[in-house]
N, C-alpha and C positions, 0 to 999 in steps of 0.2 A: 680188478672185473676187468675182462677185457672190452677194447672199446664196440667188437662188431658184436656184441652180447647181451648193448643195452638197445632199450626201446623208445623209442621219442613219446614223450606220452599223448597218448587219444582220450577225447572222454565218449568213445564208446564206450558201453557198458551190457557190451552184448558179448557170444563166442559167433566164432565167423568160422573155427574147427568146432566141430560137432563131438569133437572128446575129450579136450584138452587142449591151454594154452598157458603159458607160460611168459611173465615180464618182469626183465631188469629195469626200472626205474630211476634216471638221475638226476632230474629236476632244480635247478637254479633259477626259475623263471615260474615260480608256483601258479599254482591257475585255477579258482573255486571250484572245485567238486560238489557237486549239487546231489543230497540222501536220494539213495537211489538205492534196488535190488535188484538180488540174479533168482533164475529159477537151475541155479548152479551153485556146484561149492567152490567156495574162496577161501585159501591158506591165504595167509600174509607173513611176512618175515620181515621187520621193520631193521633199519644196517643204520642210519644219521637222518636226522632235522627235527627241526622243534614245533613236532606235533602234537594234535588232542583228536585221538582216533572218536568218532561216536558211533555209537551199538543201541537201535533204536531211541531209548531217554541214557543210556549209560553213558558216561564219558570217559576215557582212557587217556591220561598222559603219557605217551607212548615213550620207550627208552632201548639204546643200542639193545640186538636180540630181541624185543620182544618178538609174540607168534599169535598171530590170532586165527583160527576155525571159525569162518563163517558162514552157516547155511543157506537154502535157498529159504527166499519169501522175506530175511530178515533186514531191515533196512539198513545204512549202516555209509558214513562217508568220513573224510578227512577234513581237518581245520589245520592251517598252518598260523604257528604262534609269534614266527617270525620270518624271516628270510634271512638271517645271515649266515648258516648253513643251505649245504646244497641239502635234497629231499630222496631218500635214496632208499629203496626196497624191493622185494620181490613179490612178484603175485603170481599167485597158480591157479587156474579154475580148473574145475574137474565138472566132468557133466553126469548128471545123475543116471543115464545110461549106463554109462561106462563104469562107472561106479560100481553097478549089477551084476554087468558082467565080468568085473577083477572079483568080487566077493562070492561070483559065483564059483570060481578060481581057487580063489584064497579066504574063505568064509571067514568071518569077521575082523576083515581089514576094514569095515566103516565103525570099529568100534571107536576112534576121536570124534568121526561125524555125530553118532547115535548121542554121543555126550553133547559137543557141541546142540545139539540140536532139543536137548531136555535144557540147555545155560541160555537157548537164545546165541549166545558166542563162547567157544572157548579164548580163552586168551590165559598164557603163562610167557613165563623167563623164568631160563635158566641161567645157569654157571657161564661164563666164556668158554669153557672147552664145549662143552654140550652147544652150547651154542654154535659154533666154529663148527660140529658138524651135520647143524641142520643147512647151515650156510652153502658147505662144501657137496650138498649133496645133492640142493637145488640148484646149482653152478653145475652138477654134472649132468643133470636133468635137462638144466637149459640151453648147455652146451648140445645133448645128445638131438634136440628138439629144433634148435638152429642147424646142425649140419645134418647133412647125409652122408650118414656111413651102411656100407653091408647090417643088413638084419639090424636096420634104425628100427622099426615098428612093435619086434618082439622087445628090443632092446629096453626102447623108452616104457615101456610097460613093466617090465622088470626092475624099472629105477623107478615107477612111480609104486609100484607096490611096496619097495624096500622101505621111499621114504615114509610111502603110509602108516609104515611094520613099524620103524621108527617112531615118529612119534605118537601109536599107540599104546608101546613100551614104556615110552615118558610116562604120560597120563595114566596110564594104568597103573603105573609103580605112584604115582601119587593118591590117589583114591583108593587102594587096596595094602599104601605101607602099615606094616602092625605095631612100628615105634609110633608111629604119629596120634598123636589125639584126635580124634573128632571133628571135625571143622568147627563144630556149634561150640565145643569145649576151647578150642582154641581161638574163639570170636568173645569167646567168655574174659579168656585169662585179656585180651588185646585190651576189649574196655576195661578190665578194671583196673587195668596200669594205665589207661590215657582217660581218664574219666573228667579231667579240667582242659583236654584238649577238643577240637571238633569230631566227629564220633559221628557220620554223616552215613548213609547208603552208600554213597560213589569212593567215601575214602575209603570204608571196608573193604568194598572188590576192590579197589586197586593195592589195596596190601593182601589180600588173600585171590588176589587173578583171578575171581568167578564173580560172576554178574550180579549185582544188584537185587534184581529178581531172587537166584538161586539162595540167597546169604537170606532175603526175607522168608521164604518158604520152606527153605530149610530149619531155619532157626525158629519159625512159630511151630513148627511141627515134631521139634524134639524140646525146648523149651515150655511149649505151652503157651509162652506170651510173644510179642514182639518185641522187634530191635529193640524200640522205641521204648518200648512200657520198660523191658529189662535195663537199659540203661537210666530211664529215669528214677528206678526204684533204687538202683547204686548209686547214684547219687544224689538222692534225700539223702538215704541211708548216711553217705558221706558228712555230708552236713547235717543231722542228729550229732553223729559222732564229734563235730565241731563245737556243736552248740556249749559248754561249758566255758569255752574261751571269752574274752572279752572283741571278740574281730565281730564289728557291725552284719548284722543279719543282711544287708545289701549287698556287704561287699564279699561274704562267705557265700551266700546265693549265685552273684556274679563268679565266684572263680570257679565252680562248676557249671556255668553256662546259662545259667538264667539271664537273658539281656533285663528284666523289670522283675520289681518283689509282686506287682499282684499272680503273676502266673508262679510265682513262688509259691506263694503263701496258699491261694488254692491246691498245688499237689502236695504241699506238705500234709495241708490238715487235713486232705482226702485221705492220703496215706496213714499219717499219724492221731487223726482225731482229735488233734488238738494244733494251735497257730504257733510258729514257730517262735512268738513272744514267752507264748504261757509256759510252754516247754522251756523253753530258756529259766524261766524262771523258778521252774520245779524241779529241774535240776539242782540252781545253784544254791536252792533255799536246802537241799539233801547235802551238797558238799559243805555249805557252811555249819550244820544241824551238829551241836556240841551235845557229849554224851555230860549228863550231870554228873557233877562228882563225889 
């Protein structure tokens, strides 16, 4: 990154230019950033650091190459987990009036922002080659905005449209890929394989790169029950299948996320209309039954 393209970090969270602004930050003296929201769109490209990013109540542990689209009115802020590495990122602000102007010229250019608005935030991570393409497009826009060239304003708007079109294609391919299972089925598959692990909405959001609110609503709409209810039913079924063994009930329950026997007992009895001990006794008596000769 060229030295003259970097920007000293400012706590200013408003646009001085009415159309767009772009910054490359490279901070070693990390400053606290309080929760804030904008009346414009933000594109955030993470390059380096040990950072958690908060979007409303969602926590995202960032990795190099992560990209976020944050629509107007959504509260967000970054939290430094450590200061061992510099915090490097590119931040691009785009006003709503300019976006409307560009959409008038290039219909559907706001596809990515429509998606982000529905989900409160759009977060995704691509492979190295695609991440580099995003990086270079932002660098090209950054250089064009920071330098005065002939026909600069026209070139800037073309570069902005080209960048957003590239992001639109990435997101559209994720949303419409015919070879990929629907999101709720991929979530079911993941849950089924990781029943003994933490399956919070925060973790699912980090795995599938969508907000936990989107996951909660989408899953409930498609499955007719909440993510929590699905996980509970699957865990109870696994425990039920393990009852013929001699593993102590509390150990069996704790291996599938139940921290105390009382909550496990109530959930099991509600699901199967019998206590765990009674069901185990019934299964073992069947297993021990011998047909008379």
